[in-house]
C-alpha positions in Angstrom: 127.8 148.3 125.8 126.6 147.6 122.2 123.1 147.6 120.9 120.7 144.6 120.9 121.9 141.6 118.8 120.0 141.0 115.5 117.4 138.4 115.1 114.1 137.4 113.4 110.9 139.5 113.9 108.2 137.6 115.9 104.5 137.8 116.4 103.1 140.4 118.9 102.0 137.8 121.5 104.0 134.6 120.9 107.2 136.2 119.6 109.1 133.6 117.6 107.5 130.8 119.5 105.3 129.5 116.7 108.3 129.3 114.3 110.4 127.5 116.9 107.6 125.1 117.8 106.9 124.2 114.2 110.5 123.0 113.7 113.1 124.0 116.3 116.0 122.5 114.4 115.4 124.4 111.1 114.6 127.6 113.1 117.8 127.5 115.1 119.9 126.7 112.0 118.3 129.5 110.0 119.0 132.0 112.8 122.6 131.0 113.1 123.1 131.2 109.3 121.4 134.6 109.0 122.5 136.5 112.1 125.9 135.3 113.3 127.4 134.6 116.8 124.6 136.1 118.9 121.0 136.0 117.8 118.0 137.5 119.7 114.5 136.2 119.5 111.4 135.8 121.8 110.2 132.4 122.9 107.1 133.4 124.8 107.5 135.5 127.9 111.3 136.2 127.8 114.1 137.3 125.6 116.3 134.4 124.3 119.8 134.7 122.9 121.2 131.9 120.7 125.0 131.6 121.0 126.7 130.1 117.9 130.4 130.5 118.6 132.3 127.8 120.6 134.3 130.4 122.3 131.2 132.0 123.8 129.9 128.6 124.8 133.1 127.9 126.6 132.9 131.1 128.5 129.4 130.4 129.7 129.9 126.8 130.6 133.5 126.9 131.9 135.6 130.0 132.3 132.7 132.3 133.6 130.4 129.5 134.8 129.8 131.2 138.1 128.0 134.1 136.3 125.2 131.8 135.0 122.6 129.4 136.4 119.9 127.1 135.1 116.9 129.3 134.0 113.4 129.3 135.3 110.9 129.5 132.5 107.8 130.3 134.5 106.6 126.7 134.0 107.1 124.4 137.0 106.7 121.2 135.0 110.5 120.6 135.1 110.6 121.1 138.8 107.6 118.8 139.3 109.4 116.1 137.3 113.0 116.4 138.5 112.7 118.5 141.6 116.2 119.2 143.2 118.0 116.4 141.4 121.4 116.9 139.9 120.0 118.4 136.6 118.0 121.1 138.2 119.6 122.0 141.6 121.8 125.0 142.1 124.4 126.4 144.4 125.2 124.5 147.6 122.4 122.0 147.0 123.9 121.0 143.7 127.4 120.8 145.1 126.2 118.6 147.9 124.3 116.2 145.6 127.2 116.1 143.1 129.6 115.2 145.9 127.4 112.4 147.1 127.0 111.0 143.6 130.7 111.1 142.5 131.8 107.8 144.1 129.0 106.0 142.1 130.6 107.3 138.9 134.3 106.8 139.8 136.2 105.4 136.8 137.2 102.2 138.7 133.6 101.5 139.6 132.3 102.2 136.0 134.9 99.8 134.5 133.8 97.1 137.0 130.2 97.5 135.7 131.0 96.1 132.3 129.8 92.6 133.2 126.5 94.0 134.3 126.1 95.9 131.0 127.0 92.9 128.9 124.9 90.5 130.9 121.7 92.6 130.3 122.6 92.9 126.6 123.1 89.2 126.2 119.8 88.5 127.9 117.9 90.8 125.6 119.6 89.6 122.5 118.5 86.1 123.4 115.0 87.1 122.3 116.1 88.3 118.8 115.6 86.0 115.8 117.0 86.2 112.3 114.6 88.2 110.1 112.6 89.8 112.9 111.9 93.5 112.7 112.2 95.5 115.9 111.7 99.1 116.8 115.3 99.7 117.8 114.6 102.8 119.8 112.3 100.9 122.1 114.7 97.9 122.2 117.7 99.9 123.4 115.6 102.0 125.7 114.3 98.9 127.4 117.9 97.6 127.7 119.4 100.9 129.1 116.6 101.2 131.7 117.6 97.7 133.0 121.2 98.6 133.0 120.9 102.0 134.8 118.7 100.4 137.5 121.1 97.5 138.1 124.2 99.7 138.0 123.0 102.7 140.0 120.2 101.4 142.1 121.7 98.0 142.9 118.4 96.4 142.0 116.5 94.6 139.3 113.5 96.1 137.5 110.8 93.8 136.3 109.7 93.6 132.7 106.3 95.0 133.8 108.0 98.0 135.5 110.1 98.6 132.4 107.0 98.6 130.2 105.3 101.0 132.6 108.3 103.4 132.5 108.3 103.3 128.7 104.5 103.9 128.4 104.8 107.0 130.6 107.7 108.5 128.7 105.4 109.7 125.9 103.2 112.0 128.1 106.3 113.2 129.9 108.1 114.0 126.7 105.0 115.7 125.2 104.9 118.1 128.1 108.3 119.5 127.0 107.8 119.8 123.3 107.9 123.5 122.3 104.5 125.1 122.4 104.1 128.9 122.5 100.7 128.7 124.2 101.9 126.7 127.1 103.0 129.7 129.3 99.5 131.0 129.0 98.0 127.9 130.7 98.9 127.3 134.3 99.9 123.8 135.3 97.0 123.4 137.7 94.4 123.8 134.8 93.1 120.2 134.3 93.8 120.0 130.6 94.2 116.5 129.1 97.9 117.2 128.7 98.4 118.3 132.3 96.4 115.4 133.6 98.4 112.9 131.6 101.6 114.5 132.7 100.7 114.3 136.4 99.6 110.8 136.0 102.8 109.8 134.4 104.9 111.4 137.2 102.8 109.6 139.8 103.3 106.2 138.1 107.0 106.8 137.6 107.4 107.7 141.3 105.5 104.6 142.2 108.0 102.5 140.3 110.9 104.3 142.1 109.2 103.8 145.4 108.9 100.1 144.8 112.6 99.8 144.0 113.5 101.7 147.1 111.3 99.5 149.2 113.0 96.4 147.9 116.4 97.9 148.8 115.6 99.1 152.3 118.0 97.6 154.9 120.6 96.5 152.3 122.4 99.9 151.9 125.4 98.7 153.9 125.6 95.2 152.3 128.5 95.2 149.8 127.1 92.2 148.0 124.3 94.4 146.5 126.8 96.5 144.5 126.9 95.1 140.9 130.4 96.5 140.5 131.6 93.9 143.0 134.8 94.3 145.1 136.2 97.0 142.8 133.0 99.0 143.3 133.0 98.8 147.1 136.7 99.7 147.2 135.8 103.2 145.9 136.0 105.8 148.7 132.6 107.1 149.7 131.6 110.5 150.9 132.9 111.8 154.2 130.8 110.5 157.0 129.9 107.3 155.2 131.5 105.1 157.8 134.3 102.7 157.8 134.5 99.3 156.1 133.4 98.0 152.7 130.2 99.7 151.6 128.2 99.4 148.3 128.7 102.5 146.1 125.7 102.2 143.9 123.9 105.6 144.0 120.8 104.3 145.8 123.0 102.9 148.6 124.9 106.1 148.9 121.7 108.2 149.1 120.0 105.8 151.6 123.0 106.1 154.0 123.0 109.9 153.5 119.3 109.9 154.4 120.1 107.9 157.6 122.6 110.6 158.5 120.0 113.3 158.0 121.7 114.7 154.9 118.8 113.7 152.6 115.1 113.8 152.7 112.8 111.3 151.1 112.0 113.9 148.5 115.7 114.5 147.8 116.1 110.7 147.4 113.2 110.4 145.0 114.3 113.5 142.9 117.7 112.0 142.4 116.4 108.6 141.4 113.9 110.0 139.0 116.6 112.2 137.4 119.0 109.2 137.2 116.4 106.8 135.8 115.3 109.3 133.0 118.6 111.0 132.1 120.6 107.8 132.8 118.9 105.7 130.1 117.3 108.1 127.6 120.4 109.8 126.2 122.4 106.6 125.7 119.4 104.9 124.1 119.0 107.7 121.7 122.8 107.8 120.9 122.6 104.1 120.1 119.4 104.5 118.0 121.0 107.1 115.8 124.2 105.1 115.6 122.4 102.0 114.4 120.5 104.2 111.9 123.7 105.7 110.5 125.5 102.3 110.3 122.6 100.9 108.4 123.1 103.6 105.8 126.9 103.3 105.7 127.9 99.7 105.1 131.6 100.4 105.1 131.5 101.9 108.5 129.2 99.1 109.7 131.8 96.5 108.6 134.6 98.3 110.5 132.6 98.5 113.6 131.7 94.8 113.2 135.3 94.0 112.9 136.1 95.7 116.2 133.1 94.0 117.8 134.3 90.6 116.8 137.8 91.3 118.2 136.3 92.6 121.5 134.1 89.4 121.9 136.6 86.9 120.5 137.6 85.6 124.0 134.2 85.9 125.6 132.2 88.7 127.1 133.8 92.1 126.2 135.4 94.1 129.1 136.1 97.7 129.7 139.6 97.1 128.4 138.2 95.7 125.2 136.0 98.7 124.8 139.0 101.0 125.1 140.4 99.3 122.1 137.4 100.0 120.0 138.8 103.2 118.6 136.9 103.3 115.3 133.6 102.5 117.1 134.3 105.5 119.4 134.7 107.7 116.3 131.4 106.4 115.0 129.7 107.3 118.3 131.3 110.7 118.2 130.0 111.3 114.7 126.6 110.0 115.5 126.3 112.4 118.5 127.6 115.2 116.3 124.9 114.7 113.7 122.2 113.7 116.2 123.0 115.0 119.6 120.4 113.5 122.1 120.6 116.7 124.1 120.2 119.2 121.3 120.3 122.5 123.3 121.2 123.7 126.7 119.9 126.8 128.5 121.6 129.2 131.0 120.5 132.4 132.6 122.9 135.2 133.5 122.8 136.3 137.1 123.7 139.8 136.1 124.1 141.8 132.9 126.9 140.3 130.8 128.6 141.2 127.5 128.9 138.5 124.9 130.0 139.0 121.3 130.0 142.7 121.9 126.4 142.8 122.9 124.8 143.5 126.3 122.8 140.4 127.5 120.4 141.4 130.3 120.2 139.6 133.6 117.4 136.9 133.7 117.3 136.4 129.9 117.7 132.9 128.4 120.9 131.8 126.7 120.5 129.0 124.2 123.6 126.9 123.7 122.7 124.5 120.9 124.6 121.4 120.1 122.4 120.9 117.1 123.5 124.2 115.6 127.2 124.2 116.4 127.7 120.5 115.6 126.3 121.0 112.1 127.9 124.4 111.3 130.2 124.7 108.2 132.2 127.1 110.2 133.6 124.2 112.2 133.1 121.2 110.1 133.7 120.4 106.4 130.6 118.9 104.7 128.8 119.1 108.1 125.7 117.1 106.9 128.0 114.1 105.8 128.6 111.2 108.1 132.4 111.0 108.4 133.9 109.2 111.4 137.4 110.1 110.2 136.8 113.7 111.3 137.5 112.3 114.8 141.0 111.3 114.0 143.2 113.2 116.5 144.9 115.4 113.9 141.5 116.5 112.5 139.8 116.9 115.9 142.7 119.1 117.2 142.0 121.7 114.5 138.5 122.5 115.9 137.6 124.7 118.9 137.0 122.8 122.1 133.3 123.6 122.2 132.6 122.9 118.5 131.5 119.6 120.0 129.8 119.2 123.4 127.2 116.4 123.5 127.7 116.0 127.3 127.8 119.7 128.1 130.9 121.1 129.7 132.4 122.8 132.7 131.5 122.1 136.4 128.1 120.8 135.3 129.2 118.5 132.6 127.3 115.2 132.5 128.3 113.0 135.4 127.4 109.9 133.5 129.6 110.5 130.4 132.1 107.7 131.0 129.2 105.3 132.0 127.3 106.2 128.9 130.2 105.7 126.5 131.3 102.4 128.0 127.7 101.2 127.9 127.3 102.2 124.3 130.5 100.5 123.2 129.7 97.3 124.9 126.2 97.1 123.5 127.6 97.8 120.0 130.2 95.1 120.5 127.5 92.5 121.5 125.1 93.5 118.7 127.4 94.1 115.9 129.5 91.0 116.4 126.3 88.9 115.8 123.9 90.9 113.7 123.5 93.5 110.9 120.6 95.8 111.4 118.9 97.2 108.3 116.7 100.2 108.6 113.2 99.8 107.0 111.5 103.0 108.0 110.8 106.4 106.4 113.3 109.2 106.1 114.3 110.1 109.6 112.2 112.9 111.1 112.9 114.5 114.5 111.0 116.1 117.3 112.3 118.2 120.2 111.5 117.7 123.8 113.9 117.4 126.7 115.9 115.4 124.3 115.8 114.9 120.5 113.7 111.9 119.5 112.7 110.3 116.2 109.2 111.4 115.3 108.2 107.8 114.4 109.2 104.2 115.1 112.7 103.1 114.0 112.1 99.7 112.5 115.3 97.5 112.0 115.4 94.1 110.3 117.7 91.7 112.2 120.1 89.8 110.1 122.4 87.2 111.7 126.0 87.4 110.6 
């Protein structure tokens, strides 16, 4: 096999960790521009290899997925937060959890949740007034928390619980911002950051426990499924029993626990994972979409036109959302420029060869949406907002994994269809009634588990 891939020289102790922590987005782009398809650098205690060719991404995520696993970074904060939920579990445990969750994300059930999504959106918009300024990131995050809890937990979440969740997201996110010194400090050391992180997890789990307690004894009652008859008509996991049963995720997991297939810890891990991952990425995609539409009035008018058509006969449905073709292109372009999940990591289970280089077992592979989505190798004028690049004839000219906001392969995001429907329906409701005008500074970003604005995102509400 070939020699080690090229890459930037790092510091003796922290490797390239300081450079990455200072600005992960510029660092990754500079590496890709300077060193090609495979770039080697050090992020703390282990070698990291950045892959910048869609063909290699497809091998890792799809055609040779069995050779790779989610990496362990020697920092158990992720395990503490998400445990053995879908994002972090491996092997048979992951297959079992994915199989249990699949009915909750069946296309028929997702389509039947349109009314729930629209109802929560209309309720929140009732508090908007012409001329008000809102932090759109907080607004859509509050909305998507309510939607995911209704849709997947079959329950309502109080305004106070939503506020609690949002308050605790900051210390949770801060724990995963890049910091080359973190691997030197064990999680049990009572630093302020570690104390705030542990407190945030405890509070979040208390909210989850409260929701579960309110749902106990209703897991076989079809009336709790917000998807209605179409939802309960979806076939559940083997062993779920006969008859009509609710297929919201919490009901499915509670019944699995009753059969001895889940523990209380499994249940909590899945619900924490769903609450965080199920609202954050959609909220960020919408935040960046509203920001881009504010800066591109022509696109905003076309989206508004589709929104008016979708809402002309009343509340928009899943069928109306399917007709919002231009809006879908805008969402794709937004997630290209500002992918909420800006990089994925994998770890080879054995030595592999990628791009002609030997990649050792146990190293970290970085598969960065941020890098590939903005590469001039795959996109003309990649920094330019251009929804027309998602017309079928143009899209077909690019490699499959030149765009992968939801990952890919066996471990692609289970909530992709849910998220896209939710985003379209929220855009239909908002853009049919309002224009949002951005009044903040030039957009600055920070990396954590997901890519967040580094400041509030103030939007002036203007009635149409």
